[in-house]
N, C-alpha and C positions, 0 to 999 in steps of 0.2 A: 401691343398684342394684336396680331392680325385678326380680322373678322372671319371666323371659320364657319362655313355653311354645312348644314347637316348632309347635303347631297355629296359632299366630298369624302365622307367616311365610307370605308369599304362596306358594301352591303353583302350580307350572307343569305344564301337561300339553301333550302334543304328539300330533297326529293326522296321518297321511300319506295323501293321496289320489292314486292313480296307476293307470295301466294298465301292469302290469309285463311284459306280453307283447310280445315283439319278433319280427318276421319274421326269417327267415334273412338274415344280413348287416346286420340292423338294429343301429344303434349309439347312437341318441339316446334317453335316458331322461328323462322329465319327471315331476315330482311337485309337488303343492301341499302345503306343510307348514303346518298350522294350530297356532299357539301360543296357549295360553290361560292367563292368570294369574288366580287367584281366592283369596279368603280373606284378603286383606290388609285394610287399613283399620282394624285394631284394634291393641292393644298387640302388639309383636312384636320379634323379634330381626332387625335388618337383616341380610340374607343376607351372610355373610362378615364382618360388623362389628357385633356386638351393642352396642358402646359408642356407636354412632351413632344410637340410637333414644332418643326422649324418652318416658318412661313415660306411658302413657295417650294419647299424641298421635301415634304413628306416627314415621316416620323423621325425623331432623334434616334441615333443608333450608336453603338460602340462595337468595334470589331477587334479581336486579337488574332494575329497570324502567328502560328507556332511552326517553326521550321526545324526539322531534324538537322542537327549539326554533329551527329555522332561520327566516329572515325570512318565508318563504312560509306559515308557520303562522298569520300574521296576516291571511291572505286566505281566507275572510272571518274577522273577529275572533272569531267564535263557535268557530272550529276549535281555537284554543289553549285556550279555556275548556272545551270538550268534552274535550280531552286531559287537562287538569288534573282534571276531574271523574272521568274514566275511571281515572286513576292513583289518585285517592283511593278509588274503589270497589274497585280491586285491593288497595290497602293494607288496607282494611276486611276483605277476604277472607282475609288472612294468618292462619294459626294462631298462637296464642301460642307463643313460643319460636323461631319461624323467624327466621333472620338475613335482613336485607334492606337494600337501598340504592336510591336514585333518582338517575339520571344524566340531566342535560340535554345533549342532543346538538346541536352545530352543526358548524363546521369544526374545533372542538376538543370534547373531552368534559369536562363539569364535574360535580363531585359536588354534587348538590343537597341530599341528606340521606343519612346523618348527617354526612358530610364527614370530613376528616382521614385518608382512606385506610382507613377501617374500615366495618364493617357494624353496623347497629342490630339489637337483638333485639326482636321484635314483642311488645308488650303495649299496654294502653290508652294509656299515656303516650307511647310512641314512635310509635304510630299517629297520635296527635293532633299531635305535633311534626312528623311527616312531612307531614301534610296542611297544617299552617301553612306549612311550607317551600315547598310547591307553589305557594302564592300568589305567590311571588317569580319563578316561571317566566314569562319573557317571550320574545317571538319576535324574532330578529335574528341575522344571520350566515349561514354556508353549511352544507353537508352533507358530512361525512366519516365515514361509518358505521363504517369500520374502527377509528377512534379510540374510538368508543363501545364497540365490542366488546372492544377491548384493556383499557379501563378496567374493564368488567364482569368480565372474566377475572381481573384483578388483585384486585378486591374479593372476588369469589366464592371465589377460591383461598385467601383469608386465613382462611376458616372451616373447621374440621374437621367436615364434615357429609357425610351420605350422598347427598343430592340437591342438584345445583347447576343453577339454571334462570334463563334470561333471557327477558324480554318486550321486544320492540323495536317501536316505532311510528315510522313515517316518512310524510311527505306529499310527498316530492320525490325527484328523482334524486340519485345520489351524485356530485355535481359537483365536490367540492373535494378529491378524491383520485383516483388512477388506479385502473382496474379491477384492476391488479396489486397495489396496496396493499390493496384490500378482500380480494382472494383470499388474500394473505399473512396477513391478520388472521384470516380464516376458517380457514385451515390451522392457525394456531397455537392457535385456540380449539377446534377439532374434538376431541371426546373429553374435553374439560375441563368443558364445560357444554352443556346442551341449550337451544334458544332458539326461541320462537314469534315470528313476524314478521307485522306487520300494515301494510298500506298504507291510508292514509285519504285520501279524495277521489279524484281521477283524474290527478294530475300526477306520480305515481311510476312507476318502471319495474318491470313485472311480473317479468321474469327476474331482476332484482336481488333483490327481496323473496323470491321463491320459492327463489332460489339460496342465500340466507342460511339460510332454514328447512331446506332440504335438507342443507346442509353441517353444520348443527348439530342435525339429527334432530328438528326441531320442526315445527309446523304453520305454514302461510301462508294468509292470506285478505285479502280486500278489505273495508274498511268504507267503502262509497261515501258514506254519510251520516254525518258526524261525530257526530250526535246518538245514533247507535247504539253509540258506542265504550264507554260505561260498561257496558252489558250484555255486550259482547264481552270486555272486560277482566275482568269478574267471572267469566265462564265459564272463561276461560283460566287464571285464578288458582286457581279451584276444581279444575280438572283437574291443575294443577301440585301443588296440596296433596294430591291423591289418589295421587301417585306413591309407590311403596314401595321399588323397587329400581332403582339406577342402573347404567349401563354393562353392560347385559346383551348378550352376544354370541351369535350363532348360530354354533356350531362345526360345520363340515362336514368329515368325514373321507372320503377316497376311497381305494380299493385301487390297487395298482400298475397302470399302464396306463390308468387312468381320468382324464379331465380335466374340470374344471368349465367349462361354457360360460357360464353366468351364474347369479347369485343375486339375486333382486329381491323387495322387499316388493310385494305386489299388493293388499292391503286393510289398513287403510281407504283408503290412497292408494298409487299406484304410486311406488316409490322404488328406483332402481338402486343395488345394493350391491356389485356385482361388483368394481369397482376399489378398494373400501375394505378389501379382505381384508388381514389381517395374518397372517403365518405362525404356526402354533401347534404346532410339532413335526412329526414325519414325516408327510407327506401330509394334514395337517390345516390348516385356515385359519379365522380368526374374522372374522365380518361384524358390524359394530356395529348395534345396534337401539335404543340409547338407554335411557330410563327407562320403567318399567312400573308401572301401578296395576292395578286390576281391569279387564282388557280382553282382547281377542282380536285377533290379527293373522294374516294369511296371507302365506306366502312361496312363490315359484316357484323351484325348484331344477332346473336342467337340466345333466345330465352326459353325457359321451360315453364309452361303454365299449368295450373291445376286442371285435372281432367274435368270435362263438362259434357252435358247431354247435347244431342242433335238439336240444332236450332238456336243454341245459345251463342252469344258473342261477347267478347270482352276486349278492352284495351290492354295489350300485352306489355307495351312499353311506350314511353314518351321520350323522345330525344330532342335535346336543345343544345345551344352553344352558349358558353359563358366565358367572361374574362374578368380577372381581378381588377378592382379599382384601387386607387392609391391607399384607401383606408382598409383594404383587404377584403371588403365585401364584394361578392360577384355581381357583375352586370350581365344581364341576358342580352344576347345579340339579336333577338327577335325571330330567328329562324327556328322552326319546329317541325318535327316529323313524328307521325303516329304509327305504331306497329300494332296491327289488329289480329285477333284470332276469332274465326267463325267455324263452328262445328257443323258438318253437313254429312248427309248420307249419299251425296252425289259423288260416286267414285272418281269420275273424270276430273271434277273440280278439286277433290282432296288429294289426288295423286300426281297432278301435274306440277312439275318443278319450275319455279320462276326462272326465266333464262338468265337474269342477272345473278341470282343466287347460284345457279348451276355453273355459270362461267367462272365466278370467283372462287367457288369451292375447288374447281379444277386448277385455277392459278395457284392457290395455296398448296395444293397437292404437288403441283409441278415444282415449286420452290423446294419443298421437302424432299421430293424424289431426287432432285439434283444434289442436294447437300448430303443425303444418305448415300447416294451412288458414289460420290467422290470420296466420302469417308471410307466406304467399303473398298474402293479401288486402292486407296492408300494403305489399307490394312491387308491387301493381298487377296481379298475375297472376290475373285474374278466373276464367278457366277452371280453372286449377290449384286455386284456393281453393274453387271450387264443387265440384270432384271430391272433394277431401279432406273438406270439411265435410259433403258428401252422404254419404260413407262413414261419418263420425262419427254422423250422424243414424241411419243404418241399424244401426250397432253398438249405439248407445244404445237403440234400439227393440228389437233382438233380445234384449238382456241385461236389459231392464226397468229401465235406469238413468234413471228418470223425472226426477230432479233435473238431470242433464246434458242430457237431451232438452229440458227447459224452457228452460235457458240457451241451447241452440243455436237454439231457435225465436225468440230475440230478435235473432239475427244473420242467420238465413236464413229464407226462406219455405219451409215444407215442403210439397211437392206430393204425395209418396208416401214415407212413412217406411220401408216394407218394402223398397223398391228403392233408397232413398237419393236420390231425385230432389228436388233443392232449387233455389231461386234465391237469390242473395245479395240481402239487403235493400239498397236504395239508400242509406238513411240508418240508421245504427246509433248508439245512445247509447254514448258512450265508456265509461261505467260498466258497461254490459251486456257489451261486448267484453272489458273487463278482468276482469270477474267470471268469464266463460267461460274465459279463459286461466288465471286464478289457480286455479280449481277443476277444471281439466281432468284432474288426476291423481286426483281423488276417485272411488272405485269403489263398486259395490254388491256385496254378497256373494252367493254362489250360494244360490239358493232350495233349501233341504234338502227 
């Protein structure tokens, strides 16, 4: 066993941004909690589980790559070839020692490599064998994504590793199982592995792909041109290989009389976490955040406190980070943030909105406005769609979200960005509309 030093473990830090001042009778407290993980990426002791690190290589990991092999992957024939090439590129990006498997997905899930209900361990030989096995992938059959996810879960859970991750590629709608079957599969896999989902081409359902990524705390994106798959898969696998700690939860404690209105991730994407709370002892709850490498994310915590008199102050919430240890008990990662409430009769203090809170409230509204606008457009409500997408243009302009503004400009003609005056384009490329919808939850951070 290598001698692991404490300094090699990823270090977590937490900052809280809020206006703690409330007017008389004020009860709602908003805070942005920034969580930053640094110093991983070297030899280290996996938090809570030193036996799960490979000396010199970072935490032990298992990855399952699920490739759509339904009949539609043959139209055009280059699509299947691009998917094979992308999977090969991802396999090349695996660290030595990482457990992995490739699954071919149709209306059933097939083990493409290594087979036999097991995982292979990445080295030069197994990478080569896996790439040979990819040549046998051919298109034919239907699409039942829940079966792919359940097989991935079975394979990933067979390894005693720190990080479990899936990569899922589909080009079509989930037509060969019910939405209830897919939801049941996602419910059973949630918390067991994280998963990035990609839609290739334009014949898949955005809400299906983003729903998979959201449930499994991964990323979702469109790869409109199949030729871009290899670069995307390589980047996804590099990110997966950079993860250091799995199953990190945001623990929020609140005092008696205080209720949590919501907890959501607001950067790098908007992700609602409120309904995912699991109780963690008296007046505390855990909200899942998935796996972490060297990165920073922002969370919006909103609590309702009991009414108090001018001059009173209280701790409205205490936020910390925990990970489960092998015996199931939580280990605190040491970072902590305090959310405070102070009642004042100073109108200026109590009515000023914290810039971080204002920014992310706008980014969450931006994501919602895009999704509602596109739904209204599909339903034929031109006026409603114009109003919502106009508001989205205005919010993107105000917050400096240039990427989203650019995507919006492919769906609407912008007359005046500052007022949100737009006209719906008569003809919109399907890929442009799907890209806007898929990336609608991506946010920009506050300019410091």
